[in-house]
Structure formats: C-alpha cells, structure tokens
N, C-alpha and C positions, 0 to 999 in steps of 0.2 A: 767813542769805543771803536767805531769802524776805522777811524784813522789809525788807532793803535794796532789793530789787526793787520792793516795793510803794510805797516812798517815792521812787523815781526818776521824774523827768519823762520824757515820751515822747521828748524831744529827746536826753536822755542815755542812753536805753535801749540803743541800738545800740553806744554807746561802752562800756557795761557788758558787753555781749555780747563785744565785741572783746577786752576785758581779762580776762574770766573764762573764755571758751570758746576753746579752741585748735582752729582749723579742721583742723589735721593730725590731731588726736586724733579728731575727728568722722569724718574720712575713714577712718582706721584702724579705728574701731569699725564703720562701715558695711561696710567690706571684710571684716572678720572675721565679721560677722553673715551677710553674703551667702555667704561660704565655708562657714559652718556649715550654713546652710539648703540649700546645694547638696549638701553631703555627706549630709545627712539624706535629700534627695530621691534621690540616687544609691543610698543604702542601701535606700530603698523600692523602687526599680527592681530592684535585685539580689534583694530578697525576693520581688517579684512573679514573677520568673522561676523560682522554686522551686514555683510553684503546682501544676503537673501532676506534678512529681516526687514531691511529698508525697502525691499521690493515686494514685500508681502508674500514671499514664496516659502513654502515649508521645506524643512531639511531635517535629516536625522541628527540626533545628538552627536557631538564631536568632542575629541580630545584637543586641548590646547597644544599647539605646535604640530601635532600629528594629523589633526583634522579627522577625517573618516578613513584615512588610507590604511591604517593597520587593520581595521575591521574589514575593509574592502579586499585586502590582499591576504588575509589570514588563511582562507581555504583555497586560494588561487582559483576562485570561481567568480569572476567579475560579473558575468551575465546573470547568474542566479541571484547575486546580491542586489543588483539593480532591479530585477523583477520583484524581489521581496520588498524592497523599498517602495516600488510602484504600488504594490498591493496596499501598503500602509498610507502613503502620502499622496496618492493620486497620480495622474498621468504626467504631471510636470512638477518637479521639485529640484532641489539642489543638494550637493554634498561638497566636501572640501578634500582636496588632495594636498595634504599639509595645510597651508592656508590659502591655496588657490581655489577659487570657487568654480565648480563645474555644474552647469545646468543640465538636467536630464529630462527627456520627454519621450513619450510614446503617443503624443497627440498628433495625428496626421495633418491637421490644419497648420500647426506650427512647423512641422517638417516640410510641408508644401511651401511655406513662405521661405524657410531657411535654405532648403536644398534646390528649389526651383525658382520661385518668383524673385527672391532677393539673393540669388546665388552670387551675384557680383559683390554683395556686401559680406558674404561669408566665403570668400575665395581662398581659404587656408584650412589646413588640417589642424587637429589638436596637437599641441607641442608635446613631444615625448620628454622623459626626464633628462636625456642628454641631447636634446634638440639643438641644432645649430641656429644662428641668427638668420632672419629672412633674406639677408643679402650675402650670405656665405656662398662662396663659389662652388662648394661641394654638395649643394642641394640637388636631389633628384626630382623626378616628376611628382612623386608622392608628397614630398616636403615643400615643394616650391609653391609660390603664391602669385596671384594676379596675372600680369602679362607674361611673366616668365613661365608660369604653368601653361598658359595658352600656347606659347611658342613650342614648348616641349611636346605638348599633346598633339599639336598639328603635325610635327615632324614624325611622331611615332604612330599615329593613326593608320598609315598605310600598311604597317606590319600585320594589322588585325583585320584587314579587308577580306571579303569573301574570296577574292582571287588569290590572295596570299595564303589564306588558310587552305585553299584547295591544293596549293603547291606543297604545303606541309603535311597534308593528309597521309601520303605514303610513308613519310618518316615516322609519324605517330603510329601507324599500323605496324611498322617494323619494330618499333620500341615495345609495342604491346605484345608482339609475337615473342620477343625475348622474355617478357614477363611470364607468358604462358609456359615457355620452355623451362624457365627456372622453377616455376611452381610444379611442373611435371616432375622435375628432379627431386624437389624437397618436400612436396606436399601431398603425395599419394596416400590418402587415408591416414595421415598422421596429423596431429595437432600442430598448427603453425600460427604465429602471430603475423597475420597478413599485412598489418600496418607497415611493418618494416620493408616488405616487398614493394608496397605501393610507393613508399618514399624514394626508393631507388629507381623505380619506374619513372616517376615524375621528374626526378633529377636527370635521368637519362634522356627523357624527351626534351627537356629544356636545353641541355647542352647540344643535342643534335639539331633541334629546330632553330634555336636562337643563335648559337655560336658556331654551328657547323663543325663541331668537334665531337668525336666519339671517344669517351674516356673509360669505356667498359664498366660503367657504373653498376650494372645489374649482376654481372658475373664476378666482379672483383669485390670481395667482402670488406676489405680494408681499403678505403679510399679517402684521401685527405679532404677533398672537396665535400664529400658527403658528411664527413665527421665535423668539419668546420660549420657547415650549414646547420647541422644538428645543434651545435654549441650556441649558435646565434639565437635559436628559439628557446634553448634551455635557459639562457641568460634573461630572456624576456619574462620567464616564469619564476626564476630564482635570481633576483637582482643582486648586484654587487654594490659596494660602498658608493662609487660615484653616482650610480642611479638613485640611490636613496637621498644623496645630497641634492640631486636635481629635483626630487619631489619635495623635500622639506624646505629647501632654500631655493625656490624656483627662480628668484630674481638673479641668481648667479649662474644660471644654465649657460649663458653666453660665454662665461669664462671657463667653465668645466670642459667643454668639448674641445676648444683650441688647445688646452693644456694636455688633454689625453692624446690629441692628434700629434702634438709635438713629441711626446714621449714615444708614441708608436713609430714616428719617423726616425727617431734616434735609434730605436731598437732594430728597425729594418735596415738601417745603414750599417750597423755593426754585425749584421748577419744573424742576430738571435731571433729568428722567425718564430720559434716555438712559443715565445713569450708574448707574441702579438695577440691582441684581442681578435676573436674569429672574424669580425667584420672587416678589420684592417688587413688581416691575412688574405681574405677573399679579394679585397680591393687591390692589393699588391699583385695577386696572381692574375686578376682580370687585366690589370695594367700591362703585365708581361704579354698577355694574349693580344691585346690591342697593338702593341709595338710589333709583334710578330706578323700580324696581319698587314700592318702598314709597310713593312719592309719586304714583303714577299707578294708580288702580284699574282703568283700562281694560287695563293690561298683565297683569292677573292671569290665570294659566293653571294647568292641572293638570300641573305638571312638577316636577322635582327641586328647583329653586330655590324654588318656591312651598311645597313640603312643609317645607323648612327654615325659610322665613320664617314660616309658620303656627306653627311650634314655637318661634319666637324670643321671648324674654322680655327686656324692657328692664331694665337695671341702671345705676345711676349710676357704679359702679366695679366692679372685678373682685375686690373683697375679700369674697368670699362662699364658702359651702360648696357645692361642685359637687354633692354628694350630695343637697342640698335642692332641686335643680332639677326632679327627677323627669322630667317629659315636656317639658322646655323646653331650648332652646339659648341661649347668650349670643350677642350680635351678632358677636363675634370668632369663635366656633365656627361660625357660619353661613358666614362668609367663608372660613375655612380649609378647611372641608369641601367647599365648592364648588371651590376650587382643587385639592384632593385628587382629587375626582371627575374633573375635567378632565384632570389629568396621568395618573392611574392607568388611565383607560380609553383613552387616546390611543396611547401607545407600545406597550403590551402587545398590543392587538388588531391593530394595523397590522403588528407584527412577526410575529404568528402568521399573518396573511394572506400576508406575504412568504415565510415558510417553506413555506406551502401551495402557493404558486405555483411555487417551486423544485421541490417534489415532483411537481407536475402536469406540469411541463416535462421532468423527468428520467424519470418513469415513465409512459409513455403509456398503459399498460394500466390504471393507476389512473384516469386521466382518462376513458378510454373507459367504464369501469364506472360511474363517477359520472354521466357524461352520460346513459347508458342509464337509470339509476335516476331521474334528474331528469325525463327525458322521459316515463317511465311514470307518475310521480307527478302531473305537471301536465298531461300530454296537450296540450301546446302552449297551454294557457291560463295564462299567467303571472300573471293577476290572482288566482290561487289561492295565490300565495306570501304567507304571513303568518307571524306568530310561532308559531302552533300547527302549521301544516302542515310547516314546515321541520324540526320536531323528530320527524316521523314517518319521515324518510328514514334507514333503519338504517345503510346503508353509509357515508353521509355522516357520521353520528355517529361510526362507527368510525374513519373517515379523520381527522376533526378531532382525536379523542383520540390517535390514533397520531402525528399531527404534533406535538401538545403533549408526548407522551412522548418522541419522538425529538429534538425541539428544545425542551426546557424553557426558559422565558423568564425568570421572576422568581426565579431561584434564590437570589440574594443576600438576599432579604427573607424567605425561609422560615426563620425563626429565632425563638426565644423568649428572654425574659429572666426570670430567677427573681425573683419578688416576695415570696416567703416561704421561709425556709430549710427545706430538705427533703432527702430522699435518694431517688435513682432508680437502681434496679438496682445498689445498692452504691456509687454515686457521690454524694458529699456536695456539695450545691449550696448556695452562700452567696447571700444576697440580692444582686441585680444581676448575678449570673453569667449569661453568655449561652451558649446552645446553638444551633448552626447545623446545618442539614440538608444533607448532600451529595446533592442531588436527582439529579444526573447518574449517580452510582453506583447509586442505587435504580432509576432508569429503565432502566438497562442491566444489571440483575442477572438472570443466567440462571435462577436458582431462582424468581424472582418473575414473570418474563415469558416463560419457555420454554413448550413445547419448541422453538419456532422461535427461532432466534438473535436476541436483542434488537438486534443490530447491523443486522439486516435490517428494512427498512420493510415492515410487514405488518399492515394494519388489522384483519384477521380475528382477531388475537390478543385483541381486546377483546370478542369473542363469549363468551369464557370469563370467568367471574366471578373476579376477583382480590381480593387484600387491598386495601381502599380506601386504605390508607396507602402502597401501592406507587405511587400516582399523585399526584404533588405539584405538578401544574401550577397549582392554585389554593390551595395550602396544604392544611391539614386542621384538624379540630376546630372549636370555637366561633368562632375568629378566622380562619376561612378567608375567601377573597375574597368580599365582599358583592356584587360586580357579576358573579359567575360566570355566572348565567343570561343576563343582558343581553349579556355578551361572546360567549357561545356562539351566541345567536340572531343577533347582528350578524355573526359569522363565517359562519354557515351561509347567511344571506340573501345576503351578498356573494359567497360561493363559488358558489352556485346561479346567480346572475345572470351571474357571470363565465364559468362553464363553458357555460351555455346560449347565450351570445353569441359566445364566442371559443374557438378551439383554441389552447392555450398551448404554445408550442414553445420548445426551448432556444435560447439566443442563441449565435451563432458565437463571440463574444468573451466570453461569460459563463463564470463559474467552475463547474466540475463539482462541486467540493467547496466548501462555504461556509466563508469565513474569518470567525471570530467576533471580536467585541469586546464587552466587558462593563462596565457601570456598575451602575445600578439594575436594568437588564434586559440580557439576552444577545441581541444582535442581529447581523445580517449586516453586517460591517464595510464592505463596498462595495455594500450593497444587494443586490437580485436583478434581474439583467438577463434579459429574456425577449423572445420575438417573439409577437405576437398576430395570429392569422389569423381573420378574420370568418367565422362559420359561416353556411351557407345554410339557415336554419331554415324 
C-alpha cells in the first residue's frame, strides 16, 4: 500500500483516500478513542478522591468533579469556611479544589515543620488556577521556587532595609499629607466610604516610593492604573471561565496560561489595549516605564525600580539556567516583580487601614488612647513623624497588630507546596502536595491568645510574648512577606496623621459588623463608612 501511495500523483491522492479510507470508520475510531480517554480521566478523578482516605485524614463531603470548591466559593468567604470545617473536623483535615487535594491545618507543630524546619522541602507557594509552570520565565518572587526564589529575594532585600525605609519616610509622609488634604475637602462631617480613599493613598505611596513616579493618584478620580488594579482583585473574587477551567481541570493549567498570554500579546500588537486582561495591561505599562528609565539617565533614582534595573542582565532568549544568574534578573523578571510589588502593597495595606478605621469609629476609648499617645510623642511638632519615630509608639504597635489579628487579610495565600517528598508529623507529603493554613482559627484560638477572649478587640494582649507562629498576618518562615516593614511603617504614619487631624465617628448608615468578601485578600464587602470631625489642635 505504501508503494501505491508513493506512485500516486497529487491529483489522484484524494481519490485514493476516498476509496481506501471510510470516513465512518474514522469517526467511529475517534469516538471510541475519546470515550476511552474520558473513562481514563474519570478513573483518575475517582482515584484522586481517595487521597485523604488513604492517609486517614478527615475531609468534608464533596461533589464529584467539583470537589468542595463550589461550597468553598459560594459566599466568597474562604477563611470563614475553613474555620467552620476546623470546628467540625479538627485542626488538620483536607478538602478538594475540583479533584486537587488541599491539606488544611491550624496545628502549630505541623506549621513549624512546614514553614521553618522543613522549609527547603516546601519551597513553593500554592498554585493558582492560572499558575504558570515552575520554569516559566515570567514568574515573580511570589511564584518562584527553590534557588530561583532565593536569588530574587537576595536581590530585593536591600529595598526593605532600615536605611532604605528611612529614605522613603519623607515620601510616605508627603503621600499621607495628600490623603489628609483630600479628606479635608470631601469628608468634613459627611459620611464617606473611607476604604476608597485608602486605596488611592496606598497606590500613590507605591508609585512614588517604588517607581519614583507621581501620577496624581489621590486627586485624579479617574485613573487607569487604579482602575486596572481594582479589576485584578475583582477577578480574584469573581472568577472568569479560564480560572474555573484551571480549578476543575488542574492538570491543564500549564497549557491555559501560555494560550492566554499568546492572545494578550496579539491584542497588544494590534493596539486593542482595552480588551487586555488587567494584569496584562499593567505588565505592558510597566514595560513601557522600564524602557523609559533605561533610555534616559536623568530619570535614574534610588528606588525599587532602579534596584531591579541595576540587577538586570540582558539575554537574547530565555533558554538558560536560572541558577547561573547569581545576582542578576532577566528583563521579564524585572517587569513581573514590579507588577507584583504594585499589587501586593496596594490592596493589603489599604484594607488594613479600612479595618483600623472601623475599629477607631467603633471603640472610642481606643481612639482616645492612641490620640493621647501620639500627642505625647510629638508634642504638636508633626515634623518629627518619620519611619523611625512611628515605631516607638508602643500602644500604636499593639493596636496595629491587634487589627491584623482580628481581621487577617491575606489568608488564602498563607500556604506552601511540597517540592520534595517528605513526612511531617506522620503525614506523607508527595511532591506538589499543598498545605494551607487556617489563619482565622489560629488568630482566635483561646489557648494561643488568652486569657482575654480572642473575640474581644484587646491590643494589650500583644504585650505578652506569644508563639510567633500564632500571628500569621504576614506569613511565617523564610518566605514571609518581604514588604512587612514597609507596610507597617506606611500603616502607622497614615494612622498617626489620620488620628491627629480627625475624630473618627461611626456613620449613621454604616455597618456595625463588617460583611466580608474574599478573593486574594479578605476585605470589607461594602467598604467602611465613617464620619470625620476635624480636631481643633
């Protein structure tokens, strides 16, 4: 037959196909093959659901194919659901995202092993629904693993040193003064949703401190960068089809993201930027900023973007060993980490400020005590406010920590992925197995946070030394939040300026209890409504 085909002219080839190949047989063969592959995949799903049973670990009832994800995401309140399951199944149990098993724990002994003692065996984060492969050139610090993460962390650490934060102090104070000015204009004894003001403030701080660029974020109500960042976090709580596919068919995550990236590149080339997903739009704009910095020596400054640019090494392509880079970043790594820094520092800190305002409005005695401490510390000379002086206010420090304990924010990202097969407290971990932390249960544990009831807002509890793993606001271990010091200083400067200028009062129409919604972060669903009364200082 092969001899016959070789001697056929092209003109007669298709006639040969028609006479020798029966289309009905081809259809039947394809149908049978598809059916067999489907049965194999269904068998894999069935086997996946035996994961916890084989290990003797409890888990809530699940739906075939969906696992527990529909229940978990129904009310957009991940943290509350984990806490509820902890109350039922104990400190360590499992659930299924689709058919992907996720171990959950609030046991500090297990957390100690995973986050500290065996951190080298858990040197990766939990994979998101559209997570790239571990060797993808577009990974940032948060997503990277093993030696690649170590290299990036080493390069970025100097940005958050005490000396560098001291340089950024005046910029943060200036951005806070803008916040106070805007609030003076809009918030004099009128009800405002202060969460929106805090979001613009934190974005303004990041652009000025990290990128050395003033884009008038707080005064300009319509700003593309602000709107795109908002869209990123909205998508984390209101998922789109590719994200659902990444959850329910997690084996194909490595295919989904390259396909989406290709589509976004094509759209960016034809100039249809409005149709870009917000993350890709931000990446494109950051790329333009990087090129501008590189082409103009006059724009060179001592900021985060310059630190990464100074560490950038040029390569013709991405086919190289990342471990050989040592103290360098690829051009793609520079861009992805700039986007990461902008997003990571924007929503988390503004949400913490929103929760703080709710507490100040609800507990007037807390506000009075903080006001007294601030007045004594600065004696009416607000020029003394800087990155060093704000850290000396003891009660303010307790207050901020209690806000972050009472209202933990980034709970869904406090998780680790096993990168080397190991055993922890009798539990066998396979490579790529994920362990998530139930931060809410830990933060409200009577044994860890008593004797005062953890359900009571009580800053003085932080006067007592606690197990450091009992406080998960910034994660723990080597992969804790790199921007923790920056965030705390930004929080404290903003709160000092806010309290010294205004008395924060509860809104008549505001919620007495916050209603939460959760995506990447846990935030007030309807913001925080307050009344501001100008102080007569």
